[in-house]
C-alpha positions as CSV (number, residue, x, y, z in Angstrom):
1,X,-7.9,-73.4,12.6
2,X,-5.3,-73.5,15.2
3,X,-5.9,-72.4,18.6
4,X,-4.3,-68.5,17.8
5,X,-6.9,-68.6,15.0
6,X,-9.6,-69.3,17.2
7,X,-8.3,-66.8,19.5
8,X,-7.8,-63.8,17.2
9,X,-11.2,-64.3,16.1
10,X,-13.0,-63.6,19.2
11,X,-11.1,-60.2,19.8
12,X,-13.0,-57.2,18.2
13,X,-10.5,-54.3,19.1
14,X,-7.2,-53.6,17.9
15,X,-5.3,-53.5,21.2
16,X,-6.1,-55.8,24.1
17,X,-4.9,-56.5,27.8
18,X,-2.9,-59.5,28.8
19,X,-3.7,-59.5,32.4
20,X,-1.4,-62.3,34.6
21,X,-2.4,-64.2,38.2
22,X,-1.7,-61.4,41.3
23,X,2.0,-61.2,42.1
24,X,3.1,-62.8,38.8
25,X,5.6,-65.7,38.8
26,X,8.0,-66.6,36.3
27,X,5.9,-68.6,33.9
28,X,3.5,-65.9,33.9
29,X,5.4,-62.9,32.9
30,X,6.7,-65.5,30.3
31,X,3.2,-66.7,29.0
32,X,2.2,-63.1,28.9
33,X,5.2,-62.0,26.9
34,X,4.9,-65.0,24.4
35,X,1.1,-64.1,24.0
36,X,2.0,-60.5,23.4
37,X,4.8,-61.3,20.8
38,X,1.8,-63.5,19.0
39,X,-0.4,-60.7,18.5
40,X,2.3,-58.6,17.5
41,X,3.0,-61.3,14.3
42,X,-0.4,-60.8,13.5
43,X,-0.9,-57.1,14.2
44,X,-2.7,-56.3,17.0
45,X,-0.9,-54.5,20.0
46,X,-1.4,-55.9,23.2
47,X,-0.3,-54.3,27.0
48,X,0.5,-56.4,29.7
49,X,-1.2,-55.8,33.1
50,X,-0.7,-57.2,36.9
51,X,-2.1,-56.8,40.3
52,X,-0.1,-56.8,43.8
53,X,3.7,-56.6,43.9
54,X,6.9,-58.4,41.9
55,X,9.9,-58.4,44.8
56,X,11.3,-61.8,44.1
57,X,15.0,-61.1,42.9
58,X,15.0,-63.5,39.8
59,X,11.5,-62.8,38.9
60,X,12.8,-58.8,38.9
61,X,16.0,-59.8,36.8
62,X,13.6,-61.5,34.6
63,X,12.1,-58.2,33.9
64,X,15.3,-55.8,33.3
65,X,17.3,-58.9,31.6
66,X,14.7,-59.9,28.9
67,X,13.5,-56.3,28.6
68,X,9.9,-57.5,29.6
69,X,7.4,-54.3,30.1
70,X,4.6,-54.3,32.0
71,X,2.3,-52.3,34.2
72,X,0.4,-52.4,37.5
73,X,-3.6,-52.7,37.2
74,X,-3.8,-49.6,39.3
75,X,-1.8,-47.3,36.5
76,X,-3.9,-48.6,33.8
77,X,-7.5,-46.8,32.8
78,X,-9.4,-49.9,31.7
79,X,-13.1,-48.8,30.2
80,X,-15.6,-51.5,30.1
81,X,-15.8,-52.1,26.9
82,X,-11.7,-53.0,26.9
83,X,-10.9,-56.6,25.9
84,X,-8.5,-58.7,28.7
85,X,-7.0,-62.3,27.9
86,X,-6.2,-64.0,31.0
87,X,-3.0,-66.0,31.2
88,X,-1.9,-68.5,33.9
89,X,-5.2,-68.2,35.8
90,X,-8.9,-68.0,35.7
91,X,-11.3,-65.1,36.3
92,X,-13.2,-65.9,39.4
93,X,-9.8,-67.2,41.3
94,X,-8.8,-65.8,44.3
95,X,-5.5,-64.7,43.0
96,X,-7.4,-63.0,40.1
97,X,-7.8,-59.2,40.4
98,X,-11.3,-57.8,39.2
99,X,-11.0,-55.1,36.2
100,X,-13.2,-52.5,34.8
101,X,-12.5,-54.3,31.6
102,X,-14.1,-57.3,29.5
103,X,-12.5,-60.4,30.1
104,X,-13.2,-62.2,26.7
105,X,-10.6,-65.0,26.6
106,X,-8.2,-67.3,29.4
107,X,-5.3,-69.4,28.9
108,X,-4.2,-71.5,31.8
109,X,-2.7,-75.0,33.1
110,X,-4.5,-75.1,36.4
111,X,-7.7,-76.9,37.1
112,X,-10.6,-76.4,35.0
113,X,-13.7,-73.7,36.5
114,X,-16.3,-71.7,34.9
115,X,-15.8,-70.8,31.4
116,X,-19.1,-69.6,30.5
117,X,-17.4,-66.1,30.7
118,X,-15.2,-66.6,28.0
119,X,-15.5,-66.3,23.9
120,X,-12.2,-68.1,23.9
121,X,-10.4,-70.4,26.7
122,X,-7.7,-72.8,26.5
123,X,-7.1,-74.5,29.7
124,X,-4.9,-77.6,30.0
125,X,-4.5,-78.9,33.8
126,X,-2.3,-82.0,32.5
127,X,0.5,-79.1,31.1
128,X,3.1,-78.3,33.7
129,X,3.3,-74.5,33.0
130,X,1.5,-72.3,30.9
131,X,4.4,-71.1,28.9
132,X,4.0,-74.7,27.2
133,X,0.9,-74.2,25.8
134,X,2.3,-70.4,24.6
135,X,5.0,-72.2,22.9
136,X,2.7,-74.5,21.1
137,X,1.0,-71.5,19.3
138,X,4.4,-70.3,17.7
139,X,5.0,-74.0,16.5
140,X,1.6,-74.2,15.3
141,X,1.5,-71.2,13.6
142,X,5.4,-70.9,12.3
143,X,6.2,-68.2,14.0
144,X,9.9,-67.7,15.3
145,X,10.8,-67.3,18.8
146,X,13.2,-64.4,19.7
147,X,16.4,-65.9,21.6
148,X,15.1,-63.7,24.7
149,X,11.9,-65.1,24.1
150,X,12.7,-68.7,24.5
151,X,15.1,-67.9,27.4
152,X,11.5,-66.4,29.0
153,X,9.5,-69.4,28.6
154,X,12.2,-71.8,29.2
155,X,12.5,-70.3,32.0
156,X,9.1,-70.3,32.9
157,X,8.5,-73.8,32.0
158,X,11.4,-74.6,34.6
159,X,10.2,-72.8,37.6
160,X,6.6,-74.2,37.5
161,X,7.8,-77.9,36.3
162,X,10.7,-77.7,39.2
163,X,13.4,-78.5,36.7
164,X,11.2,-80.8,34.7
165,X,10.8,-83.2,37.6
166,X,7.0,-82.1,38.5
167,X,3.7,-82.1,36.6
168,X,5.6,-82.5,33.6
169,X,3.2,-83.8,30.5
170,X,4.6,-84.6,27.2
171,X,3.9,-81.3,25.4
172,X,6.4,-79.7,28.3
173,X,9.3,-82.1,26.9
174,X,8.5,-81.1,23.3
175,X,8.6,-77.5,23.3
176,X,11.5,-77.7,26.3
177,X,13.7,-79.2,23.7
178,X,12.7,-76.9,21.2
179,X,13.3,-73.5,23.2
180,X,16.6,-75.3,24.6
181,X,18.2,-74.9,21.4
182,X,16.8,-71.5,20.9
183,X,17.2,-69.9,24.0
184,X,20.3,-67.9,25.5
185,X,22.0,-70.3,28.3
186,X,24.3,-67.5,29.7
187,X,20.9,-65.5,30.3
188,X,19.5,-68.5,31.6
189,X,22.4,-69.6,33.9
190,X,22.2,-65.9,35.4
191,X,18.6,-66.4,36.4
192,X,18.8,-69.5,37.9
193,X,21.6,-67.9,40.1
194,X,19.4,-65.3,41.2
195,X,16.9,-67.0,43.4
196,X,17.2,-66.0,46.6
197,X,19.0,-62.9,48.5
198,X,20.5,-62.3,51.7
199,X,17.5,-61.0,53.4
200,X,15.7,-64.1,52.5
201,X,17.5,-66.0,54.5
202,X,15.4,-64.8,57.5
203,X,12.5,-66.6,56.1
204,X,14.5,-69.7,56.1
205,X,15.6,-69.4,59.6
206,X,12.2,-68.9,60.8
207,X,11.0,-71.7,58.8
208,X,13.5,-74.0,60.2
209,X,12.8,-72.3,64.1
210,X,9.4,-72.8,63.7
211,X,9.1,-76.0,61.9
212,X,6.7,-78.8,62.9
213,X,7.1,-82.3,61.6
214,X,3.8,-84.8,61.3
215,X,5.3,-87.9,59.8
216,X,6.1,-86.7,56.4
217,X,4.1,-83.4,56.7
218,X,6.0,-80.5,57.5
219,X,4.4,-77.3,58.8
220,X,6.2,-73.8,59.2
221,X,5.0,-70.4,59.8
222,X,7.8,-68.0,58.2
223,X,7.0,-64.8,59.8
224,X,4.6,-61.7,59.3
225,X,4.6,-60.1,56.3
226,X,6.6,-62.3,54.2
227,X,6.3,-62.1,50.1
228,X,4.3,-64.1,47.8
229,X,7.2,-65.5,46.5
230,X,8.9,-66.4,49.1
231,X,6.3,-68.3,51.0
232,X,6.1,-70.4,47.6
233,X,9.9,-70.7,47.6
234,X,10.2,-72.0,51.2
235,X,7.5,-74.4,50.4
236,X,9.6,-75.8,48.0
237,X,12.2,-75.6,50.0
238,X,11.0,-78.1,52.4
239,X,9.7,-80.6,50.3
240,X,13.4,-81.1,49.2
241,X,13.9,-82.7,52.8
242,X,14.1,-86.8,52.2
243,X,11.7,-87.4,55.0
244,X,9.2,-84.8,53.7
245,X,6.4,-85.5,51.4
246,X,3.9,-83.0,52.3
247,X,4.9,-79.2,52.9
248,X,2.5,-76.7,54.4
249,X,3.7,-73.1,54.6
250,X,2.1,-69.6,55.9
251,X,2.5,-66.2,56.8
252,X,0.0,-63.7,58.2
253,X,0.2,-60.6,56.2
254,X,-1.7,-57.5,55.4
255,X,-4.7,-58.7,57.4
256,X,-5.1,-61.7,56.1
257,X,-3.0,-65.7,56.0
258,X,-1.2,-66.8,52.7
259,X,-0.8,-70.3,52.9
260,X,1.5,-72.4,50.0
261,X,1.3,-76.3,49.8
262,X,3.5,-79.0,48.2
263,X,2.7,-82.3,47.7
264,X,5.3,-85.4,47.0
265,X,2.0,-87.6,48.0
266,X,0.7,-89.1,45.1
267,X,-2.7,-90.0,47.1
268,X,-2.8,-86.3,48.4
269,X,-3.8,-83.7,45.9
270,X,-2.6,-80.1,47.0
271,X,-5.4,-78.3,45.2
272,X,-8.2,-80.2,46.4
273,X,-6.5,-80.2,50.0
274,X,-6.4,-76.5,50.1
275,X,-9.8,-75.8,49.4
276,X,-11.2,-78.5,51.8
277,X,-8.9,-77.0,54.9
278,X,-10.0,-73.1,53.8
279,X,-13.4,-74.0,53.2
280,X,-15.5,-71.5,55.6
281,X,-12.7,-69.1,55.8
282,X,-11.0,-68.3,52.4
283,X,-10.3,-69.7,49.2
284,X,-7.4,-71.6,47.3
285,X,-6.4,-73.3,44.1
286,X,-3.6,-74.7,42.2
287,X,-2.6,-78.3,40.9
288,X,-2.6,-81.6,42.3
289,X,1.2,-81.2,43.3
290,X,1.3,-77.3,44.2
291,X,-1.2,-74.8,45.6
292,X,-1.9,-71.9,47.5
293,X,-4.7,-70.2,49.6
294,X,-5.6,-66.8,51.1
295,X,-8.2,-66.2,54.3
296,X,-8.8,-62.6,54.1
297,X,-10.3,-60.1,56.7
298,X,-8.7,-61.1,59.9
299,X,-8.5,-58.2,62.5
300,X,-5.5,-59.3,64.7
301,X,-2.5,-61.7,64.5
302,X,-3.9,-63.2,67.6
303,X,-7.0,-64.2,65.5
304,X,-4.7,-65.4,62.9
305,X,-3.2,-67.6,65.4
306,X,-6.1,-69.4,66.4
307,X,-7.5,-69.7,63.1
308,X,-4.1,-71.2,61.7
309,X,-4.2,-73.7,64.6
310,X,-7.7,-74.8,63.5
311,X,-6.8,-74.9,59.7
312,X,-3.7,-77.0,60.5
313,X,-5.8,-79.6,62.8
314,X,-8.1,-79.7,59.5
315,X,-4.9,-80.5,57.1
316,X,-3.6,-83.0,59.8
317,X,-7.0,-85.0,59.2
318,X,-7.3,-84.5,55.1
319,X,-3.7,-86.4,55.1
320,X,-4.4,-88.6,57.8
321,X,-7.4,-90.4,55.8
322,X,-4.3,-91.8,53.5
323,X,-1.1,-91.5,55.7
324,X,-1.5,-92.0,59.3
325,X,1.3,-90.2,61.3
326,X,2.8,-89.0,64.7
327,X,3.7,-85.7,65.9
328,X,7.6,-84.9,66.0
329,X,8.3,-81.1,66.9
330,X,11.7,-79.7,65.9
């Protein structure tokens, strides 16, 4: 049996829900669309659902250009017996919404966590993008991939692997080659062109104004109420600076603090770092080279500032185990 066969075997109802992580990114969208298409090929109906806001310009363009139909979790009535399959995340993660339905399966590429709750799971932490895992299901089962779907899956892989430079596995390379020849290059270029909008430049401006450098560690507050997508984008941006090997970006938003970290240090695992520095306050996770976290229930901005200072000191101590540095503030 293929992985898809195993997944289908554990589904009892003719209709299932595909749940992405909160504030879904391009890899989550492509993976969900791919899984929905696989189910359709096997005579099963699926609805893609999510929690949070989609506000990044290229993600919105992806939805429009590739006609991806998704529904906010709050607009969908889920009964306790409704079956849910998670893509690009895992049950219990801080960025995964609780639902009234029954989570029966998980397909993901983050670090393996508790799997006892699933009837089926395919979690490969060595793979760069969840889209690569979903694409492998098409290839293993000889199911055709349309041009638009190939474009979505290829874009998801490119985003999550930073254009095949981060966390790339043999599977990512194999499916990338196949998808490239099936995709619509014109649409792909259109998506890649629409990375940011003029209003996003404010976040870059604030990041530069607040930037602090500790050796090869860059820390930046990019202002209050910054979107999930923009926090991650600025974190990626800081890592492109030649002197920087680790970026730490944060924003006070919605009575909590959102963090995004990126690591180019082989000795510093971003996922372990975010869990360690937020321990006792919040939680986080991700990959060895990129991760995110959230601290909830912060009453005031002043309280947030104090807590961030403490978490920054934890971050410096953590990285200092591997690379001693001195402060340089810009």
